[in-house]
C-alpha positions, 0 to 999 in steps of 0.5 A, spaced: 371 377 723 365 381 720 358 378 720 359 376 713 365 372 714 362 369 720 356 367 716 360 364 711 364 360 716 357 357 719 355 355 712 361 351 710 361 348 717 353 346 716 354 344 709 360 339 711 356 337 717 350 335 713 354 332 708 358 328 713 351 325 716 348 323 709 355 320 708 354 316 715 347 314 713 349 312 706 355 308 708 351 305 714 345 302 709 351 300 704 354 296 710 347 293 712 345 291 706 352 288 704 352 283 710 344 282 711 341 276 708 336 279 702 330 275 701 329 272 695 325 276 690 327 283 693 334 283 690 332 288 684 329 293 690 336 293 694 340 294 687 335 300 685 336 303 692 343 302 693 344 305 686 340 311 688 344 312 695 351 312 692 348 317 686 346 321 692 352 321 696 356 322 690 352 328 687 352 331 694 359 331 695 360 334 688 355 339 690 358 341 696 365 342 694 363 346 688 358 351 692 361 352 698 369 350 698 371 353 691 371 361 691 365 364 687 367 369 681 365 375 686 370 373 691 375 372 686 374 379 683 374 382 691 381 379 691 383 382 685 380 389 686 380 389 694 378 397 693 372 396 690 
């Protein structure tokens, strides 16, 4: 395994760990607000925060899947022309 391959594998593992941590924190928050009593007058703040957390998690998942797990154009070219 070359240094570049090792670095790419490390980046993929790191990105998945960050994504997993964010997902765990987000889901913990969502579960907490689902079962906790929200004080009267704070419902809108909780709704806004919940939407922000859900949007952040979804965009993070999409970002990681497209940037780290799908091959780039350069990698596609290297597979098609291995001698270059």
